DOKOL-879607 format. One record per atom (N, C-alpha, C): chain; residue number from 1; residue in three letters; x, y, z; atom name. Coordinates in nm, 2 decimals. Example, Ala and Ser with C-alpha at 12.3 -4.5 7.8 and 13.67 -1.06 7.14 Angstrom:
! residues 2
- A:1:ALA:1.32:-0.57:0.78:N $
- A:1:ALA:1.23:-0.45:0.78:CA $
- A:1:ALA:1.32:-0.33:0.78:C $
- A:2:SER:1.28:-0.22:0.71:N $
- A:2:SER:1.37:-0.11:0.71:CA $
- A:2:SER:1.29:0.00:0.79:C $
This chain:
! residues 130
- A:1:UNK:2.90:-2.63:1.30:N $
- A:1:UNK:2.81:-2.52:1.34:CA $
- A:1:UNK:2.80:-2.42:1.22:C $
- A:2:UNK:2.91:-2.36:1.17:N $
- A:2:UNK:2.89:-2.26:1.06:CA $
- A:2:UNK:2.84:-2.31:0.95:C $
- A:3:UNK:2.85:-2.44:0.91:N $
- A:3:UNK:2.78:-2.50:0.80:CA $
- A:3:UNK:2.63:-2.49:0.82:C $
- A:4:UNK:2.58:-2.50:0.92:N $
- A:4:UNK:2.43:-2.50:0.94:CA $
- A:4:UNK:2.37:-2.36:0.94:C $
- A:5:UNK:2.47:-2.26:0.97:N $
- A:5:UNK:2.41:-2.12:0.99:CA $
- A:5:UNK:2.33:-2.07:0.87:C $
- A:6:UNK:2.38:-2.09:0.75:N $
- A:6:UNK:2.31:-2.05:0.62:CA $
- A:6:UNK:2.16:-2.13:0.62:C $
- A:7:UNK:2.17:-2.25:0.66:N $
- A:7:UNK:2.04:-2.33:0.66:CA $
- A:7:UNK:1.94:-2.27:0.76:C $
- A:8:UNK:1.99:-2.22:0.88:N $
- A:8:UNK:1.91:-2.17:0.99:CA $
- A:8:UNK:1.86:-2.04:0.96:C $
- A:9:UNK:1.94:-1.96:0.89:N $
- A:9:UNK:1.90:-1.83:0.84:CA $
- A:9:UNK:1.79:-1.84:0.74:C $
- A:10:UNK:1.82:-1.93:0.65:N $
- A:10:UNK:1.70:-1.94:0.55:CA $
- A:10:UNK:1.57:-2.00:0.60:C $
- A:11:UNK:1.58:-2.08:0.70:N $
- A:11:UNK:1.47:-2.13:0.77:CA $
- A:11:UNK:1.40:-2.02:0.84:C $
- A:12:UNK:1.47:-1.93:0.91:N $
- A:12:UNK:1.41:-1.83:0.98:CA $
- A:12:UNK:1.35:-1.72:0.88:C $
- A:13:UNK:1.42:-1.70:0.78:N $
- A:13:UNK:1.35:-1.59:0.68:CA $
- A:13:UNK:1.23:-1.66:0.63:C $
- A:14:UNK:1.22:-1.78:0.59:N $
- A:14:UNK:1.12:-1.85:0.54:CA $
- A:14:UNK:0.99:-1.84:0.64:C $
- A:15:UNK:1.03:-1.88:0.76:N $
- A:15:UNK:0.92:-1.87:0.86:CA $
- A:15:UNK:0.88:-1.72:0.88:C $
- A:16:UNK:0.96:-1.64:0.88:N $
- A:16:UNK:0.90:-1.49:0.91:CA $
- A:16:UNK:0.81:-1.45:0.79:C $
- A:17:UNK:0.85:-1.50:0.66:N $
- A:17:UNK:0.76:-1.46:0.55:CA $
- A:17:UNK:0.64:-1.53:0.55:C $
- A:18:UNK:0.62:-1.66:0.60:N $
- A:18:UNK:0.51:-1.73:0.62:CA $
- A:18:UNK:0.41:-1.67:0.72:C $
- A:19:UNK:0.48:-1.62:0.84:N $
- A:19:UNK:0.40:-1.56:0.94:CA $
- A:19:UNK:0.35:-1.42:0.89:C $
- A:20:UNK:0.44:-1.36:0.81:N $
- A:20:UNK:0.41:-1.22:0.77:CA $
- A:20:UNK:0.28:-1.23:0.66:C $
- A:21:UNK:0.27:-1.33:0.58:N $
- A:21:UNK:0.17:-1.34:0.49:CA $
- A:21:UNK:0.02:-1.37:0.56:C $
- A:22:UNK:0.02:-1.41:0.67:N $
- A:22:UNK:-0.08:-1.42:0.74:CA $
- A:22:UNK:-0.15:-1.29:0.79:C $
- A:23:UNK:-0.07:-1.19:0.80:N $
- A:23:UNK:-0.10:-1.06:0.85:CA $
- A:23:UNK:-0.03:-0.97:0.76:C $
- A:24:UNK:-0.10:-0.93:0.66:N $
- A:24:UNK:-0.03:-0.84:0.55:CA $
- A:24:UNK:-0.12:-0.73:0.51:C $
- A:25:UNK:-0.05:-0.63:0.44:N $
- A:25:UNK:-0.10:-0.52:0.36:CA $
- A:25:UNK:-0.22:-0.59:0.27:C $
- A:26:UNK:-0.34:-0.52:0.27:N $
- A:26:UNK:-0.44:-0.56:0.18:CA $
- A:26:UNK:-0.44:-0.46:0.06:C $
- A:27:UNK:-0.44:-0.51:-0.07:N $
- A:27:UNK:-0.45:-0.44:-0.18:CA $
- A:27:UNK:-0.58:-0.48:-0.26:C $
- A:28:UNK:-0.65:-0.38:-0.30:N $
- A:28:UNK:-0.78:-0.41:-0.36:CA $
- A:28:UNK:-0.81:-0.30:-0.47:C $
- A:29:UNK:-0.90:-0.34:-0.58:N $
- A:29:UNK:-0.94:-0.23:-0.66:CA $
- A:29:UNK:-1.03:-0.12:-0.58:C $
- A:30:UNK:-1.02:0.00:-0.62:N $
- A:30:UNK:-1.08:0.10:-0.55:CA $
- A:30:UNK:-1.24:0.07:-0.57:C $
- A:31:UNK:-1.31:0.10:-0.45:N $
- A:31:UNK:-1.46:0.11:-0.46:CA $
- A:31:UNK:-1.49:0.21:-0.35:C $
- A:32:UNK:-1.60:0.28:-0.39:N $
- A:32:UNK:-1.65:0.39:-0.29:CA $
- A:32:UNK:-1.70:0.33:-0.16:C $
- A:33:UNK:-1.75:0.20:-0.19:N $
- A:33:UNK:-1.81:0.13:-0.06:CA $
- A:33:UNK:-1.70:0.08:0.03:C $
- A:34:UNK:-1.59:0.04:-0.02:N $
- A:34:UNK:-1.48:-0.01:0.06:CA $
- A:34:UNK:-1.41:0.11:0.13:C $
- A:35:UNK:-1.38:0.23:0.06:N $
- A:35:UNK:-1.34:0.35:0.11:CA $
- A:35:UNK:-1.42:0.39:0.23:C $
- A:36:UNK:-1.57:0.41:0.21:N $
- A:36:UNK:-1.65:0.45:0.31:CA $
- A:36:UNK:-1.63:0.37:0.44:C $
- A:37:UNK:-1.64:0.23:0.42:N $
- A:37:UNK:-1.64:0.14:0.52:CA $
- A:37:UNK:-1.50:0.15:0.59:C $
- A:38:UNK:-1.39:0.16:0.53:N $
- A:38:UNK:-1.26:0.17:0.60:CA $
- A:38:UNK:-1.26:0.30:0.68:C $
- A:39:UNK:-1.31:0.42:0.62:N $
- A:39:UNK:-1.31:0.55:0.69:CA $
- A:39:UNK:-1.40:0.55:0.80:C $
- A:40:UNK:-1.51:0.50:0.78:N $
- A:40:UNK:-1.61:0.50:0.90:CA $
- A:40:UNK:-1.56:0.42:1.02:C $
- A:41:UNK:-1.48:0.32:0.99:N $
- A:41:UNK:-1.43:0.23:1.10:CA $
- A:41:UNK:-1.30:0.29:1.16:C $
- A:42:UNK:-1.25:0.41:1.09:N $
- A:42:UNK:-1.13:0.46:1.16:CA $
- A:42:UNK:-1.00:0.40:1.11:C $
- A:43:UNK:-1.01:0.31:1.00:N $
- A:43:UNK:-0.90:0.22:0.97:CA $
- A:43:UNK:-0.81:0.31:0.88:C $
- A:44:UNK:-0.68:0.25:0.87:N $
- A:44:UNK:-0.58:0.31:0.78:CA $
- A:44:UNK:-0.61:0.27:0.64:C $
- A:45:UNK:-0.63:0.36:0.54:N $
- A:45:UNK:-0.67:0.32:0.41:CA $
- A:45:UNK:-0.59:0.42:0.32:C $
- A:46:UNK:-0.54:0.37:0.21:N $
- A:46:UNK:-0.46:0.46:0.11:CA $
- A:46:UNK:-0.55:0.43:-0.02:C $
- A:47:UNK:-0.54:0.54:-0.12:N $
- A:47:UNK:-0.57:0.53:-0.25:CA $
- A:47:UNK:-0.46:0.56:-0.34:C $
- A:48:UNK:-0.43:0.45:-0.43:N $
- A:48:UNK:-0.32:0.46:-0.52:CA $
- A:48:UNK:-0.38:0.49:-0.65:C $
- A:49:UNK:-0.35:0.61:-0.71:N $
- A:49:UNK:-0.40:0.65:-0.85:CA $
- A:49:UNK:-0.30:0.59:-0.95:C $
- A:50:UNK:-0.34:0.48:-1.01:N $
- A:50:UNK:-0.26:0.39:-1.10:CA $
- A:50:UNK:-0.30:0.42:-1.24:C $
- A:51:UNK:-0.22:0.43:-1.33:N $
- A:51:UNK:-0.25:0.43:-1.49:CA $
- A:51:UNK:-0.16:0.31:-1.55:C $
- A:52:UNK:-0.23:0.24:-1.63:N $
- A:52:UNK:-0.17:0.13:-1.69:CA $
- A:52:UNK:-0.05:0.17:-1.77:C $
- A:53:UNK:-0.05:0.29:-1.82:N $
- A:53:UNK:0.06:0.32:-1.92:CA $
- A:53:UNK:0.17:0.39:-1.84:C $
- A:54:UNK:0.16:0.42:-1.72:N $
- A:54:UNK:0.26:0.48:-1.64:CA $
- A:54:UNK:0.37:0.39:-1.58:C $
- A:55:UNK:0.50:0.42:-1.63:N $
- A:55:UNK:0.61:0.32:-1.57:CA $
- A:55:UNK:0.63:0.34:-1.42:C $
- A:56:UNK:0.61:0.47:-1.37:N $
- A:56:UNK:0.62:0.49:-1.22:CA $
- A:56:UNK:0.52:0.42:-1.14:C $
- A:57:UNK:0.40:0.40:-1.19:N $
- A:57:UNK:0.29:0.35:-1.13:CA $
- A:57:UNK:0.32:0.19:-1.12:C $
- A:58:UNK:0.38:0.14:-1.23:N $
- A:58:UNK:0.42:0.00:-1.23:CA $
- A:58:UNK:0.51:-0.03:-1.13:C $
- A:59:UNK:0.63:0.05:-1.10:N $
- A:59:UNK:0.72:0.02:-1.02:CA $
- A:59:UNK:0.66:0.04:-0.87:C $
- A:60:UNK:0.57:0.14:-0.85:N $
- A:60:UNK:0.49:0.15:-0.73:CA $
- A:60:UNK:0.42:0.03:-0.70:C $
- A:61:UNK:0.35:-0.02:-0.79:N $
- A:61:UNK:0.26:-0.16:-0.78:CA $
- A:61:UNK:0.35:-0.27:-0.74:C $
- A:62:UNK:0.46:-0.28:-0.79:N $
- A:62:UNK:0.56:-0.39:-0.76:CA $
- A:62:UNK:0.61:-0.37:-0.62:C $
- A:63:UNK:0.63:-0.25:-0.58:N $
- A:63:UNK:0.68:-0.23:-0.44:CA $
- A:63:UNK:0.56:-0.25:-0.35:C $
- A:64:UNK:0.45:-0.20:-0.38:N $
- A:64:UNK:0.33:-0.24:-0.29:CA $
- A:64:UNK:0.31:-0.39:-0.27:C $
- A:65:UNK:0.32:-0.47:-0.38:N $
- A:65:UNK:0.32:-0.62:-0.38:CA $
- A:65:UNK:0.41:-0.67:-0.28:C $
- A:66:UNK:0.54:-0.60:-0.29:N $
- A:66:UNK:0.65:-0.66:-0.19:CA $
- A:66:UNK:0.60:-0.63:-0.04:C $
- A:67:UNK:0.53:-0.51:-0.02:N $
- A:67:UNK:0.50:-0.48:0.12:CA $
- A:67:UNK:0.38:-0.56:0.18:C $
- A:68:UNK:0.32:-0.64:0.09:N $
- A:68:UNK:0.21:-0.73:0.14:CA $
- A:68:UNK:0.26:-0.82:0.25:C $
- A:69:UNK:0.38:-0.85:0.26:N $
- A:69:UNK:0.42:-0.94:0.37:CA $
- A:69:UNK:0.46:-0.86:0.49:C $
- A:70:UNK:0.46:-0.74:0.48:N $
- A:70:UNK:0.52:-0.66:0.60:CA $
- A:70:UNK:0.42:-0.65:0.72:C $
- A:71:UNK:0.45:-0.72:0.83:N $
- A:71:UNK:0.35:-0.73:0.93:CA $
- A:71:UNK:0.32:-0.59:1.00:C $
- A:72:UNK:0.41:-0.50:0.99:N $
- A:72:UNK:0.38:-0.37:1.03:CA $
- A:72:UNK:0.26:-0.30:0.96:C $
- A:73:UNK:0.23:-0.35:0.84:N $
- A:73:UNK:0.12:-0.30:0.77:CA $
- A:73:UNK:0.00:-0.37:0.76:C $
- A:74:UNK:-0.03:-0.47:0.86:N $
- A:74:UNK:-0.14:-0.55:0.85:CA $
- A:74:UNK:-0.28:-0.49:0.87:C $
- A:75:UNK:-0.27:-0.38:0.91:N $
- A:75:UNK:-0.40:-0.31:0.94:CA $
- A:75:UNK:-0.43:-0.19:0.83:C $
- A:76:UNK:-0.35:-0.19:0.72:N $
- A:76:UNK:-0.36:-0.10:0.62:CA $
- A:76:UNK:-0.42:-0.17:0.48:C $
- A:77:UNK:-0.51:-0.08:0.43:N $
- A:77:UNK:-0.56:-0.13:0.29:CA $
- A:77:UNK:-0.53:-0.02:0.20:C $
- A:78:UNK:-0.48:-0.07:0.08:N $
- A:78:UNK:-0.46:0.02:-0.04:CA $
- A:78:UNK:-0.56:-0.02:-0.12:C $
- A:79:UNK:-0.64:0.10:-0.18:N $
- A:79:UNK:-0.74:0.08:-0.29:CA $
- A:79:UNK:-0.68:0.14:-0.41:C $
- A:80:UNK:-0.68:0.07:-0.52:N $
- A:80:UNK:-0.60:0.11:-0.64:CA $
- A:80:UNK:-0.71:0.17:-0.73:C $
- A:81:UNK:-0.70:0.30:-0.76:N $
- A:81:UNK:-0.79:0.37:-0.84:CA $
- A:81:UNK:-0.75:0.38:-0.99:C $
- A:82:UNK:-0.82:0.38:-1.08:N $
- A:82:UNK:-0.78:0.38:-1.22:CA $
- A:82:UNK:-0.76:0.54:-1.26:C $
- A:83:UNK:-0.66:0.58:-1.26:N $
- A:83:UNK:-0.63:0.72:-1.31:CA $
- A:83:UNK:-0.70:0.78:-1.44:C $
- A:84:UNK:-0.72:0.70:-1.52:N $
- A:84:UNK:-0.79:0.72:-1.65:CA $
- A:84:UNK:-0.95:0.72:-1.64:C $
- A:85:UNK:-0.99:0.67:-1.54:N $
- A:85:UNK:-1.14:0.63:-1.53:CA $
- A:85:UNK:-1.20:0.70:-1.41:C $
- A:86:UNK:-1.13:0.72:-1.31:N $
- A:86:UNK:-1.19:0.76:-1.19:CA $
- A:86:UNK:-1.17:0.92:-1.16:C $
- A:87:UNK:-1.23:0.99:-1.26:N $
- A:87:UNK:-1.20:1.14:-1.26:CA $
- A:87:UNK:-1.28:1.20:-1.15:C $
- A:88:UNK:-1.40:1.16:-1.13:N $
- A:88:UNK:-1.48:1.23:-1.00:CA $
- A:88:UNK:-1.40:1.21:-0.87:C $
- A:89:UNK:-1.34:1.10:-0.86:N $
- A:89:UNK:-1.26:1.09:-0.73:CA $
- A:89:UNK:-1.14:1.17:-0.73:C $
- A:90:UNK:-1.08:1.19:-0.85:N $
- A:90:UNK:-0.95:1.27:-0.86:CA $
- A:90:UNK:-1.00:1.41:-0.83:C $
- A:91:UNK:-1.10:1.45:-0.89:N $
- A:91:UNK:-1.15:1.58:-0.86:CA $
- A:91:UNK:-1.18:1.61:-0.71:C $
- A:92:UNK:-1.26:1.51:-0.65:N $
- A:92:UNK:-1.29:1.53:-0.50:CA $
- A:92:UNK:-1.17:1.53:-0.42:C $
- A:93:UNK:-1.07:1.46:-0.45:N $
- A:93:UNK:-0.94:1.47:-0.38:CA $
- A:93:UNK:-0.82:1.55:-0.41:C $
- A:94:UNK:-0.85:1.63:-0.52:N $
- A:94:UNK:-0.77:1.73:-0.59:CA $
- A:94:UNK:-0.64:1.66:-0.62:C $
- A:95:UNK:-0.65:1.54:-0.69:N $
- A:95:UNK:-0.54:1.47:-0.74:CA $
- A:95:UNK:-0.50:1.50:-0.88:C $
- A:96:UNK:-0.38:1.55:-0.91:N $
- A:96:UNK:-0.35:1.61:-1.05:CA $
- A:96:UNK:-0.26:1.51:-1.13:C $
- A:97:UNK:-0.21:1.42:-1.07:N $
- A:97:UNK:-0.11:1.32:-1.14:CA $
- A:97:UNK:-0.13:1.17:-1.11:C $
- A:98:UNK:-0.10:1.10:-1.19:N $
- A:98:UNK:-0.09:0.95:-1.18:CA $
- A:98:UNK:0.03:0.93:-1.07:C $
- A:99:UNK:0.03:0.81:-1.02:N $
- A:99:UNK:0.15:0.77:-0.92:CA $
- A:99:UNK:0.12:0.84:-0.80:C $
- A:100:UNK:0.01:0.90:-0.77:N $
- A:100:UNK:-0.02:0.96:-0.64:CA $
- A:100:UNK:-0.08:0.85:-0.54:C $
- A:101:UNK:-0.03:0.87:-0.43:N $
- A:101:UNK:-0.08:0.78:-0.31:CA $
- A:101:UNK:-0.14:0.88:-0.20:C $
- A:102:UNK:-0.25:0.86:-0.17:N $
- A:102:UNK:-0.34:0.94:-0.06:CA $
- A:102:UNK:-0.35:0.86:0.05:C $
- A:103:UNK:-0.30:0.88:0.16:N $
- A:103:UNK:-0.32:0.80:0.29:CA $
- A:103:UNK:-0.43:0.87:0.39:C $
- A:104:UNK:-0.50:0.79:0.43:N $
- A:104:UNK:-0.59:0.83:0.54:CA $
- A:104:UNK:-0.60:0.76:0.66:C $
- A:105:UNK:-0.61:0.82:0.77:N $
- A:105:UNK:-0.65:0.76:0.90:CA $
- A:105:UNK:-0.80:0.79:0.92:C $
- A:106:UNK:-0.88:0.69:0.90:N $
- A:106:UNK:-1.02:0.73:0.91:CA $
- A:106:UNK:-1.04:0.82:0.81:C $
- A:107:UNK:-1.13:0.91:0.83:N $
- A:107:UNK:-1.16:1.01:0.73:CA $
- A:107:UNK:-1.06:1.13:0.70:C $
- A:108:UNK:-0.97:1.13:0.79:N $
- A:108:UNK:-0.86:1.24:0.78:CA $
- A:108:UNK:-0.72:1.20:0.69:C $
- A:109:UNK:-0.72:1.29:0.59:N $
- A:109:UNK:-0.60:1.27:0.51:CA $
- A:109:UNK:-0.47:1.30:0.60:C $
- A:110:UNK:-0.39:1.20:0.60:N $
- A:110:UNK:-0.26:1.22:0.68:CA $
- A:110:UNK:-0.13:1.26:0.60:C $
- A:111:UNK:-0.14:1.21:0.48:N $
- A:111:UNK:-0.01:1.24:0.38:CA $
- A:111:UNK:-0.06:1.20:0.25:C $
- A:112:UNK:0.01:1.26:0.14:N $
- A:112:UNK:0.00:1.22:0.01:CA $
- A:112:UNK:0.14:1.25:-0.04:C $
- A:113:UNK:0.15:1.17:-0.15:N $
- A:113:UNK:0.28:1.17:-0.23:CA $
- A:113:UNK:0.26:1.12:-0.37:C $
- A:114:UNK:0.35:1.18:-0.46:N $
- A:114:UNK:0.34:1.15:-0.59:CA $
- A:114:UNK:0.48:1.12:-0.64:C $
- A:115:UNK:0.48:0.99:-0.72:N $
- A:115:UNK:0.60:0.95:-0.77:CA $
- A:115:UNK:0.70:0.88:-0.70:C $
- A:116:UNK:0.69:0.85:-0.57:N $
- A:116:UNK:0.78:0.78:-0.49:CA $
- A:116:UNK:0.76:0.63:-0.53:C $
- A:117:UNK:0.88:0.57:-0.54:N $
- A:117:UNK:0.88:0.43:-0.58:CA $
- A:117:UNK:0.97:0.35:-0.48:C $
- A:118:UNK:1.05:0.41:-0.39:N $
- A:118:UNK:1.14:0.33:-0.30:CA $
- A:118:UNK:1.05:0.26:-0.19:C $
- A:119:UNK:1.08:0.14:-0.18:N $
- A:119:UNK:1.00:0.05:-0.08:CA $
- A:119:UNK:0.99:0.12:0.06:C $
- A:120:UNK:1.11:0.17:0.11:N $
- A:120:UNK:1.10:0.24:0.25:CA $
- A:120:UNK:1.02:0.36:0.26:C $
- A:121:UNK:1.02:0.44:0.16:N $
- A:121:UNK:0.93:0.54:0.15:CA $
- A:121:UNK:0.79:0.51:0.14:C $
- A:122:UNK:0.74:0.41:0.06:N $
- A:122:UNK:0.62:0.38:0.04:CA $
- A:122:UNK:0.56:0.32:0.19:C $
- A:123:UNK:0.66:0.25:0.25:N $
- A:123:UNK:0.62:0.18:0.37:CA $
- A:123:UNK:0.60:0.29:0.48:C $
- A:124:UNK:0.68:0.39:0.47:N $
- A:124:UNK:0.68:0.50:0.57:CA $
- A:124:UNK:0.54:0.59:0.55:C $
- A:125:UNK:0.52:0.60:0.42:N $
- A:125:UNK:0.39:0.68:0.40:CA $
- A:125:UNK:0.26:0.59:0.44:C $
- A:126:UNK:0.26:0.46:0.43:N $
- A:126:UNK:0.15:0.38:0.47:CA $
- A:126:UNK:0.14:0.37:0.61:C $
- A:127:UNK:0.25:0.37:0.69:N $
- A:127:UNK:0.26:0.36:0.84:CA $
- A:127:UNK:0.18:0.48:0.90:C $
- A:128:UNK:0.19:0.60:0.83:N $
- A:128:UNK:0.13:0.72:0.88:CA $
- A:128:UNK:-0.02:0.72:0.90:C $
- A:129:UNK:-0.07:0.63:0.84:N $
- A:129:UNK:-0.23:0.59:0.84:CA $
- A:129:UNK:-0.26:0.51:0.97:C $
- A:130:UNK:-0.17:0.45:1.03:N $
- A:130:UNK:-0.19:0.38:1.15:CA $
- A:130:UNK:-0.22:0.45:1.26:C $
């Protein structure tokens, strides 16, 4: 019985990952059209201000990729904005630094954070948009 336990645990983990991938966090490049559609529908949407040269942004991106299989985030979309190019958006949202995550529930901003890289913290921020 105990020899089968690791196999069964591995099987259960694999199944949960497969099931989770069917319902997962969506990550897309920023577009004003995507943001407007998500906000108009009242959906949870976040904007991640990412800079290619930023090590914190890189760690955040890796964490967000890991959260793509989290079924609790299946109704959340993350739009990745280019910190170096999307200056008008930054001004509109009063974003002053790269690695900033702004989370909306519909058109209402519910939380923002800069510099967080811990998986649990990012998950918690995204859940606030639900």
